[in-house]
N, C-alpha and C positions, 0 to 999 in steps of 0.2 A: 656880266662875267661869264655865262652863258656862250654868248656870242664868240668872245675871247678862246674860249674852248675849244668850240667848233672850228674856228679859224685856223686854230693852231695844226689842226688835223691836215689841213691845203697848205698851209704857208711853212711852218716849221717841221714836221714829221718828214717831208720830203727832201728839206735841206739838212736835216740830222743823217737821215738814211743814206744821202748820197756822200757824205763826209765819212761814213763810218767805212772801214775795210771791211771785204766780203766776209760773211760769218762771223763779226765782232759781237760782241753782246749790246752796242750801241743802236743794232738793227733792231733786235730784240726789245731796246728799251721804246724806238720809235713805233713798233707795232703794237705796246702794251698803251702807249700813250693815245694811240690813233684808235684804240677798242676803246679806252675809257670816255673818248671825246663822240666817238658813234654812239655810245648807250646814251651820253648826254644828250645828244640831237634826237634820238630816239624818242627821249622821254618829252622833251620839249615838243615835238613834233605830236607827239600823241594827246598831249595836253592839249595844244594849239586848235588841234582840228577834232576833238573830242571822239578819237576813235575808239573803236570796241577792241577787244582782245583780237579778234580774229582779223581785222583790217590792221591792225598794229603789226600783228605775224606777217600778213601776206605783205604789206609795205618794207617791212624789215627784208623780206626775202627778196622784193624787188629791188631794195636799193643796193642789198650787199651783189646781188648778180649785174647789175648796171655799173657799179662801181668799181668792180675788178675791169670790166671791159672798158669803162671811161680811163680808168687809169693805164691801160696800155696805151690808148689813143694817145692820150697825154704825154706820156713817156716818148713816143715816137715824135709829137709836136715838138718837145724840148730838144730833141736831136735836131729835128727840123731847123728849127730856130737858131740851134748852138751852129749848125753849118751855114745859115746865111750870116750871122754875123761874123763867121771865119771868113767869109766871101768878101764880105762888104767892109772890112777893114779898112782904116785909111790909109793910103800908100800900097797898096796890095790889088794888083790888076785883079778882077774878080772875073773868072771864067763863067760866061753867059750861059753855056750850057748847063753847068753845074747851077747856077741861079735860077735858071730856068725850072730843071727838075726840082730842084727845092723848093720853090714857088708853087707846082704843082702839087710836089706831096702836102706842103702845107694847106692848100685849098681841100685837097681830099681828106686830110686829117678834120678839116672845120666841119665837113661836109657830113662827115663819119660821127662827129658828137652831134649834130642836128639830127643826125637818122636816129642814133641812139636815145636821144631825147623826146621822139616822136614816137620810138618803139615803147619805152617807158611809160610816156605819157598815157597810150593805148592800153599797157597792161594794168595800170591803175584805175583804166574806166570801170574794170570789172567788179571792183572792191571799195571804191570813194565815190562818194556823190560828187556831184558836178561842183558844189561849192567845197567842198574838202580838197577836192583837186585843184581848183584855182588858188585855195591858201597854201595849199603846198607847194605850188608854182612859186606864189610871191613870195614865201619863205627861202626858198631855193635861191630865187633871182636875187633877193637881197643879201642871203649870203656871197653870192658869186661876185657881185659889185662891191662888197667889202673885201673878200679875197683880192679881188683885182686891185683895189684900194691901197691895201696894207702891202702887196707886191709890189707896187708903183713907188711906195715911200720907201720900202726896202732897198730898192734900187736906186733912187735918189740918195738915200744915207750912205750908200756904197760908191757913189760916184764922187771923185776927187773935188 
């Protein structure tokens, strides 16, 4: 159940927020859901990593800071992918220069995410043991794999 709740943070709330007109209560609902899920994630991480109060506070602050930066890169990446899908529609002549620019941006976003991951890992070395860092990274990797799986499943269900 906790896995599903955390997955909602990445799979459902962006979709809900995207469907809401600017400034509507739906965005507030999505933010509340996101906060609840992040709280559950923090409890789960703290328990599985056996964190002290100090470690938990530091990890939470690190996650918050990097989460916001990661969200911005992911937003840009979604826009790039939307542009690529638009350019590569069947029956539409793709503009090679636009596709090249979009592909370059796609790679820059991937590199930015990788750099962000390295920076976040480097920051956690100051307060997590090597075993805790490894466990944390495995938890995040499993989460990311599950999110990717749910997104693929969702896309497949939407196709006619």
